[in-house]
C-alpha positions as CSV (number, residue, x, y, z in Angstrom):
1,X,96.5,81.8,99.4
2,X,98.2,84.2,97.0
3,X,101.5,85.9,97.9
4,X,101.3,89.6,98.7
5,X,103.9,92.3,97.8
6,X,104.1,96.0,98.6
7,X,106.4,98.0,96.4
8,X,107.1,101.7,97.0
9,X,107.8,103.9,94.1
10,X,106.0,101.4,91.8
11,X,104.9,103.9,89.1
12,X,108.1,103.9,87.0
13,X,111.4,102.2,86.1
14,X,112.4,99.3,88.4
15,X,109.4,99.5,90.7
16,X,107.0,99.4,87.8
17,X,108.7,96.5,86.1
18,X,109.0,94.5,89.3
19,X,105.3,95.0,90.0
20,X,104.5,93.7,86.5
21,X,106.7,90.7,87.0
22,X,105.1,89.8,90.4
23,X,101.6,90.2,88.9
24,X,102.7,87.8,86.2
25,X,103.6,85.3,89.0
26,X,100.2,85.7,90.6
27,X,101.1,88.0,93.5
28,X,98.6,90.5,94.9
29,X,100.6,93.8,94.5
30,X,100.2,97.0,96.5
31,X,101.8,99.7,94.3
32,X,102.7,102.9,96.1
33,X,103.2,106.2,94.3
34,X,103.7,109.8,95.3
35,X,102.3,112.3,92.8
36,X,102.2,110.8,89.3
37,X,99.9,107.9,89.0
38,X,100.6,107.2,85.3
39,X,102.4,103.8,85.7
40,X,100.3,102.8,88.7
41,X,97.1,103.2,86.6
42,X,98.4,100.6,84.2
43,X,99.3,98.3,87.1
44,X,95.7,98.8,88.5
45,X,94.3,97.7,85.2
46,X,96.2,94.4,85.8
47,X,94.8,94.0,89.3
48,X,97.3,95.9,91.4
49,X,96.1,98.0,94.3
50,X,97.4,101.6,94.1
51,X,98.4,103.5,97.2
52,X,99.2,107.2,97.2
53,X,101.4,108.6,99.9
54,X,103.8,111.5,100.1
55,X,106.7,110.1,102.2
56,X,107.8,113.6,103.3
57,X,104.7,113.5,105.5
58,X,104.9,111.0,108.3
59,X,101.2,111.1,108.8
60,X,100.7,110.0,105.2
61,X,103.1,107.0,105.8
62,X,101.1,106.0,108.9
63,X,97.8,106.2,106.9
64,X,99.2,104.0,104.1
65,X,100.4,101.4,106.7
66,X,96.9,101.4,108.3
67,X,95.3,101.0,104.9
68,X,97.5,98.0,104.0
69,X,96.9,96.3,107.4
70,X,93.2,96.7,107.0
71,X,93.3,94.9,103.6
72,X,96.1,92.4,103.9
73,X,96.3,89.7,106.5
74,X,99.9,89.0,105.5
75,X,102.7,90.5,103.4
76,X,105.3,88.2,101.9
77,X,107.5,90.9,100.3
78,X,108.2,94.6,101.1
79,X,110.4,96.4,98.6
80,X,111.5,99.8,99.8
81,X,112.3,101.3,96.4
82,X,110.9,104.9,96.4
83,X,113.6,107.4,95.8
84,X,114.4,111.1,95.2
85,X,117.7,112.3,93.9
86,X,119.0,115.8,94.7
87,X,122.5,117.2,94.5
88,X,124.2,119.4,97.1
89,X,123.0,122.7,95.6
90,X,119.4,121.4,95.5
91,X,119.3,120.6,99.2
92,X,121.3,123.6,100.2
93,X,118.8,125.9,98.5
94,X,115.6,124.1,99.4
95,X,115.1,122.7,102.9
96,X,112.1,120.7,101.8
97,X,114.3,118.8,99.4
98,X,116.8,118.1,102.2
99,X,114.0,116.8,104.4
100,X,112.5,114.7,101.5
101,X,115.9,113.0,100.9
102,X,115.9,111.6,104.4
103,X,112.2,111.1,104.7
104,X,112.0,109.0,101.5
105,X,115.2,106.9,102.0
106,X,115.3,106.5,105.7
107,X,112.2,107.5,107.7
108,X,109.7,105.9,105.3
109,X,111.4,102.5,105.2
110,X,111.9,102.5,109.0
111,X,108.2,103.3,109.5
112,X,107.1,100.7,106.9
113,X,109.3,97.9,108.3
114,X,108.2,98.5,111.9
115,X,104.6,99.3,111.1
116,X,104.1,96.2,108.9
117,X,106.2,93.9,111.1
118,X,103.3,91.8,112.4
119,X,101.8,91.1,108.9
120,X,105.3,90.3,107.5
121,X,105.8,87.9,110.4
122,X,102.4,86.2,109.6
123,X,103.9,85.2,106.2
124,X,106.3,82.9,108.2
125,X,109.2,83.9,105.8
126,X,108.5,87.6,105.3
127,X,111.1,89.3,103.2
128,X,112.1,93.0,103.1
129,X,114.4,94.2,100.3
130,X,115.8,97.7,100.6
131,X,117.1,99.4,97.5
132,X,120.2,101.3,98.6
133,X,123.0,102.4,96.2
134,X,126.6,101.7,95.5
135,X,127.2,105.2,96.8
136,X,126.0,104.3,100.2
137,X,129.5,103.1,101.2
138,X,131.4,104.9,98.4
139,X,129.8,108.4,98.6
140,X,129.8,111.0,95.9
141,X,130.8,114.5,97.1
142,X,128.2,116.0,94.7
143,X,125.3,114.2,96.4
144,X,126.2,114.2,100.1
145,X,122.7,114.2,101.6
146,X,121.5,111.5,99.2
147,X,124.4,109.3,99.9
148,X,124.0,109.8,103.7
149,X,120.3,108.8,103.5
150,X,121.1,105.7,101.5
151,X,123.8,104.8,104.0
152,X,121.2,105.1,106.7
153,X,119.0,102.6,104.9
154,X,122.0,100.3,104.4
155,X,122.7,100.3,108.1
156,X,119.0,99.8,109.0
157,X,119.1,96.7,106.7
158,X,121.7,95.2,109.0
159,X,120.0,96.2,112.2
160,X,116.6,95.0,111.1
161,X,118.1,91.7,109.9
162,X,119.4,91.1,113.4
163,X,116.3,92.2,115.3
164,X,113.6,90.6,113.1
165,X,115.2,87.2,112.6
166,X,114.1,84.5,112.3
167,X,110.6,85.4,111.1
168,X,111.5,88.2,108.7
169,X,114.5,88.4,106.5
170,X,116.0,91.8,105.5
171,X,118.4,92.3,102.6
172,X,119.4,95.1,100.2
173,X,120.3,95.6,96.6
174,X,122.8,98.2,95.6
175,X,122.1,99.2,92.0
176,X,124.6,100.9,89.7
177,X,124.1,102.0,86.0
178,X,120.9,100.0,85.5
179,X,118.9,102.4,83.4
180,X,120.0,105.9,82.3
181,X,117.5,108.7,82.7
182,X,116.4,110.7,79.7
183,X,118.3,113.8,80.8
184,X,121.6,111.9,80.8
185,X,123.4,113.0,77.6
186,X,125.8,110.9,75.6
187,X,128.9,112.2,77.3
188,X,127.6,111.3,80.7
189,X,126.6,107.8,79.5
190,X,130.0,107.2,78.0
191,X,131.8,108.4,81.2
192,X,129.7,106.1,83.4
193,X,130.1,103.1,81.2
194,X,133.9,103.8,81.0
195,X,133.9,103.5,84.8
196,X,131.9,100.2,84.7
197,X,134.1,97.1,84.2
198,X,131.3,95.3,82.2
199,X,130.9,98.5,80.0
200,X,127.2,98.1,79.5
201,X,123.9,99.5,80.9
202,X,122.5,96.7,83.0
203,X,118.8,97.1,82.4
204,X,116.1,96.2,84.9
205,X,116.0,92.4,84.6
206,X,119.2,91.9,86.7
207,X,117.5,93.8,89.5
208,X,114.3,91.7,89.2
209,X,116.4,88.5,89.1
210,X,118.2,89.6,92.3
211,X,114.8,90.1,94.1
212,X,113.9,86.5,93.1
213,X,117.3,85.3,94.3
214,X,116.7,86.8,97.8
215,X,113.2,85.4,97.8
216,X,114.1,81.9,96.8
217,X,117.1,81.5,99.1
218,X,115.7,81.3,102.6
219,X,119.2,81.3,104.2
220,X,120.0,84.9,103.4
221,X,119.5,87.8,105.7
222,X,121.5,91.0,106.3
223,X,123.1,90.7,102.9
224,X,123.6,93.4,100.3
225,X,124.2,92.6,96.6
226,X,125.7,95.1,94.2
227,X,124.0,95.0,90.8
228,X,126.3,97.4,89.1
229,X,128.4,95.7,86.4
230,X,131.4,96.1,88.7
231,X,131.2,99.9,88.8
232,X,131.7,100.1,92.6
233,X,135.2,98.8,92.0
234,X,136.2,102.0,90.2
235,X,134.4,104.8,92.0
């Protein structure tokens, strides 16, 4: 029986590369996306199953959960990776963006973990990995809502780890400067790397390796690992 993974935000960056890695390992991969299907179309060509859902709509989350449960008798790995990133002025000027920040980072993971609990338990060692942020416990004053939502996800990681043991393990990864965005100019990149003790952009492979570390060590639950080159030490 092949292993099954559900990755939210699978169309780009870390979600996309993790999905490809799991497909290489023989997993059946459910690849969630919101609006752009570009990366997921490529994953579907490799055998992944694309799932569209706007996480700002609770009914859409419930529909996606129902679809997965109709098709998958078990899930071995759930990665709550979907994200949206808005600064203070964005959420102050647009209530929909404020709602989206908390829906994507807190409500959707809560609904997915609770809604898929029975099929995660069927895997005997079901694993949930929540992608939080180094700012979840060292918040930025420029992204207060985002940091608050990620902090909520970090706290849920601990609570679910306690409540779902021993059948389901729940852990978190706190990424730092893994992969700069195209809009990050050279000055921004230099500043971030100057605040990072290892002084390099991490790339996506360290994140993928950390997923495998959690998967392959069955005695870890309620843990959070910073994959940030040490940047949390300086912010």
